[in-house]
N, C-alpha and C positions, 0 to 999 in steps of 0.2 A: 327898202330893204327886202333881201332875198330869202324867200320861203322855199325854194326847191330843196334845200337837204331836209325839212322838216316832211315833206310830199313824198319825196322819193328815197329819203333814207341816206344814212352815210355811204362813204364809199366801202365796198367789201374788202373785209381784213384777209390776211393771208391765214392758210389754213394752219390750224394750232398742231403743238407736236403731239397732242393726243390722237389727231386723225392722221397724222403721217405714221404714228407707229401701229395703227389700227390697219392701214393699207399694206404696212410693211409685213403685218402678222399674216394678213389675208393674202399676199403673194408668196409669202413661204409656205401656208398650208397648201394653196393650190399647187405650188411645184413640187410639194413633198408627194401629195396625191398623183400628181402624175408620172412621177418617179416610182411610185408604188405600183402604179398600174403596167409600166414599162417593165417594171421587174417581175410582177406578176404573169405578164403574156409570155415573157422568158421562160418560167419556170414552167408554164402549163406545156409551151413547145417543147421541153426538155424533157419532160416526164412523158409525154406523147411519143416522142422519138427514142426513149428507153425502153417503154411499153410495148410499142409496135415497131419495131426498126425496119421492117420490110413492106411498109406500105408501099412503096416506091418500086418495089421489085417485082419484074413480071413473073408469074407463076406459069409453068408448063405442064400439061397433062398428058396423059396417053390415052386419053379417051377422044373420041369424037365430038368434035364440036356440035352443038345444040341449034338445031335450025328452027329457030323462034316461030318461023311461019307456017311450019308443019304443025298444025294443032291436034292433039288426040291420038297420033299415032305411035307415042312412046308408050311403053309396058310398064 
């Protein structure tokens, strides 16, 4: 008489349909969150570009450059 099945249990069964549905739902939620984060980042970048379009422009001035090593002589 073989008692191994009683000691070790039966063979594992295939995943149930409920578990498969949970995995699909979790995957859909994670994909939605990832897509939402990407859309949010693009929106922030777009709003930043509209609010401050000259961030990469070079500003020019008629004033003399400040010598940061010459401490205390400016009035």
